[in-house]
N, C-alpha and C positions, 0 to 999 in steps of 0.2 A: 634135206641138207643141200645147201648151195655148193655146187661143185666148181664155181668160178674162183680160182685162186688169185686172180688178178687183184681183187679187192683187198687182199691181205698183204700184198707186196710191200706197200709203204710201211705198214705196221711191223712187218718182219724185218725190214731194213733198219727201222728205228730200234727194235729190240736187239738186233745184232750189235749196234753201236752202243747201246746201253749196257751190254754185257761185260763191262769192265768196272771194277769197284770205284775207281776215281771218277769216271764219267757218271756213274750212277749216283755217287755222293754229290757231285756238282749239280746234277739235274734235280735231285731231291732238295738240295739247298735252295735252288732257284724256284722250285715249286712252292716254297714256304716264304720267299721274299719277293718283292717286286723286281729288284735287280741288285747286282753286286759286282764289285771289281775283283781283279786278280789278287790284289793284296789281301783282301778279306778272305778270299778262298784259300790262299796260302796259309794264313793264320789258322783257319779251321782245319785244313787237311794235313798240315805239317809236311808238305812235299815241296820240292823246289819249284820256283816260279816257271822255269822253262817247261817242266813236266805238265803243269796246269795249262799253260798256253797251248801245248801240243794237243791236249785233250779238248780244250775249248775250240780249237780250229776244226777238229774232226766233227764235233757236235754242230758247229756253225755250218760247215760244208754240207752236212746231212739235213739241214733245215730244222734242227731241234731247238736251237737257240739263235738269238739275234744279238748284235753288238751295237752300242751307240756310244759315240765319243762324248765325253763330258769334260771339257778342258783337256788336260793331259792324260786322263784316264779313260779306259774303255769300260763301260758298264754292260753286263750281260743279263739277259732275261730269256724266259721261255719264248719260243717263236709263236705259239698259238695256244688257244684253249684246247685244241685237239691233243697237243702234246701234254698239257696239264692234266687232261682227263685220263690219258693213258697212264701217266705217272701216279695219279690218285688211285686208279684201279690196281696198279702194280703194288704200291705200298700198302694199300688197304688189304689186299690178299696176303701180302707178305707178313703184315702184323698179325692177321688172324692165324696164319700158319705158325708163326713164332709162339703166340700165346697157347695154341693147342699143344705144341711140342713141350712147352714149359709145364703145362698141366700134366701131361703124360709122364714127364720125368719125375714129378713130385709124387706120383702114385706108385 
């Protein structure tokens, strides 16, 4: 076992930031799309635009997402393939866990 915790610091910080339902939903949505704007996110999440903007700022400050201006709109996307990979692992594990729980509940 590798006892160097330093290699896990970035992932731990990212996971702490992801540990909010709105942020997790934003990241999941961005993992499935190339990019999207706040208006689209607001329609999907049904939460006020300022709330989404606050969460986007936290995700951007942590380096999980990037923003690009397109005319008057800001379009957001995942910052790296490393972030995408972490999300894929997280959601893959989560969906396996959910399907196992659903199977146990029906028995």
